[in-house]
N, C-alpha and C positions, 0 to 999 in steps of 0.2 A: 505494500500498499503506499509506495513511495510519489507522492504527488508535486513532492518540491524538485526545482529545474535545478541541472547540472550547469551552474557558470561560471566553475573553476577550470581554467584553460588547461590543456594536455592531459585532465585526468580521464580516465574510460569510463564509462558509462555504468560499471560493474562496480567498478571502485564508490563511485559516488550515491548510485546505491545503497551499498553496506555501510558507507557513513552515515546515510539516512537513516537506515533503520537501527545501526548504533544507536545515534546520538535519541533515538525514540527510544530507545532501551534504558538509556540514563535518565529519560523524564520518566516514564514507568516507574523505574526504580523510587525516584523521588515523591512521583503520585502516589504513590501505596506507603509512601512513609518508612523506606525501609534505607535511608542514606544515611550514612556517618559524616556528617557535615563534607566536607571537602579531600574524606580518604575515601580507600577501597578502589578498585578499580573492577571496571567492565572491558575485557578484550576480546579482539577479534580479528583472527586469522584473516592475511589479504587473500584473497586466489591468486593462486599461482606465486605468492611470493611467501615460500615456505618458513622463513625465517623474517618476514616484517608483521605489524601487526598495527591496529588501531587502537587506543587507549586516551585515555584524558588528560586535559593538561591540568597539571598540578596546580592549586589553588584554585579552582574555580567550584563553583555548586554546581549539581548537575544538571541545575534549569540554564546554566548559562553555556554550558554544552551544542557546540553545532557543526553541522557535519562538516563546515568547512576545518573549525580548529581544533579538531582531534589530531592526536600526534599520530604519523607513522612512527614507529620503535622497530628497533631489533630486538634479539633475543635478551640482550641483558637489561634492557628499557630504556636503551638514549637514541634521541632523535636519528634517523636517517634522511631526514625534510629540514630544510629550513623552519622553523615557528616562531612565533612572536613568543610563545609560550615554552617553558620548560617542563618534564616527565619529572618522575618519579622513578628512578630505577630501583631504590633500594627494594620499593612497595611492588615493584613489578616479580623481583624474586620468583614469589608464587606463582606468578602468573607464568613466567618462561621455563618453569621446569616442569608444570603439565604439557604445555604447548609442546613445548621439545621433544617432551618422552610422549604424548600420545596424539599421533595425527588425527584420529579419529575426534577428537575435542576441536574445533573452532572456535566456539566461544567460553570463555569461560567467567566467571560472572562469582565475586567475594563480596560476603555480607557479613554485619555481626549486628542485627537486630537483637532489642531487647530478649524477646522470647528463646532463638535462637542460640543467644549467648548463656542464657540460663539454664537452657536444654544441656549444651555440649561442658557446663561445668558440670553434672552430675555423673558419677561413673555411670550410671547402666545408660547415659544417653537417650538415643532416641527409643523410644518406645513403639510397638507397631501392633497397638489394638485400635486405635481410632482410623478412621475413615482413610484419612490421609497419609499416617504412621503406617498402616496394613502396605499403602503403595510403593512402601522404600525399605520394605524387610529383603535385605541382602543386596542390598545398592549401596551401599556407605563403606567409607577404608575410614580408620579413625584414626591421628595421628597427635602423639603426645606432644604436649607445649614443651616450646623450647625458648620461650622469648618471644621477643618481639620477631617478627620471618623477616630478615635480613641480610642472612649471613650464606653465601655458598654452597658450604657443607649442610648443610640442610636439605637442600634442595632433592638428592638422593633420597633421603630417608622419605620425605613427602612422597616422593613417585613410589615407591616402593608401598608405603601407607595406603594408596590411592588403588595400587594395582587395576585392574581391570574395570574400574567402577567409574560412576561418573558424580557421584558425591563423596567429597572428602570433609569430614566433621576435624576442625583444628580445637583440640581438646583446650579446654579453658579462653577460649578465643571466639570463633564462630566458621562460617565455611565455606567452601566454595562448590560449585555447581561447575560442569563444562558438558556441551551436549557438540552433536554438529552445525548447530544452525542458531542464530542469536534465538529465536521463538519459541525455540526446543529448550534452549538453556533456560529463559525466561520463564518457562511453562514448569520446568523443574524446580525453579526456584520456588515460584509461589506454591507450587506442593509442598515444599521443605518447612515455608513460614510458615502454610497453614496446619500442618503438622505438630509444629512449636506450639504454634496459640494454642491450639487444644489441648497438647498435652499441658504446657503451663494451668491450663483456666480447668483443667479434669483434677490436675495435681493438688490444685486451690481449693478446690470441693472438698475433697476428703470422700471417704468410703471408699467399699471394695469396687475395684474394674472389673468388668465382663473381659477376659483374654480372649483373645482368638485362637482357633488351631492353626499349627503351622501351616496346613495345605492350606487354609485361606489366607492365608498371607503371603504364601506365594504363588499364590493363583492371581491377584490383587495386583501384586508386584512384577508379575510376568505382561497381566493385561496394559497396567499404564507403561511398561517397557515398550511392545508394541504399538501401541496408541500412539508413542512421540515419535518411535523408528518409523513406522508405516503407514501412518495416514496423514492427513493435513489436520490435523486435530487443533497443533500446537501454532501454525498458521494462524488460525479461525481466530485461536484464544486470544496472540498477540494482538489483532489487526481489530479485534473487537477491544482490547483494550485501552489501544488508542484510539480509537473513536470516543471510546466513555473519557480519557483523560481531557479530547481534543475540546468535548462537549462542556465538560464541568469550565473552560476556559472561558467560554463563550458567555456562558451562563450570568 
């Protein structure tokens, strides 16, 4: 749903469309209240450029991000094209590690909302007995907290913690979700966020939970993964949320 006209000289239409969609994703994360002020990243690999990614200029609010001001960076987070803005190479450590190791992950989103940060501080972390939590069963890798994610030597350990999964819990910190498109990554993030919100609320109520059987959780997780992988479900969801966001601005 890219309606903005490409006015950037010598930029391919493919790159422009990606920039528009990534800027929309940043705006959606802000719209849903999932930002951490100017921090965190959403990165997307450029088609045909295995080691080049688009990422937010450091210091801007997510609402200030546009297709034009997104930075093109290399796997270290350093700019590969001129820009009036600077990147945050230290903050890109997580993204570069996962993008480099996982060719199937095209877009990676890192957040630490209050519900998610609360859940990943607990030893059990995500339960799988609510509607959304069941969809995440067997799909999460866990990485022990080593402090602020800055250092080169932690990269391999993060990759090993993620394995072949698409959700990485950074214990005592937050999460990263990665998928083969921006739309799929955003839908996965929404699912994780809803699972965390409901788990926090259910635990606050107290009382005994109704526990799901293992085969039901497996069925839910497999079905959700299939919907993301094989249908246009995530794209329909993403486009609908963009319309909802745009309509709210006009109201």
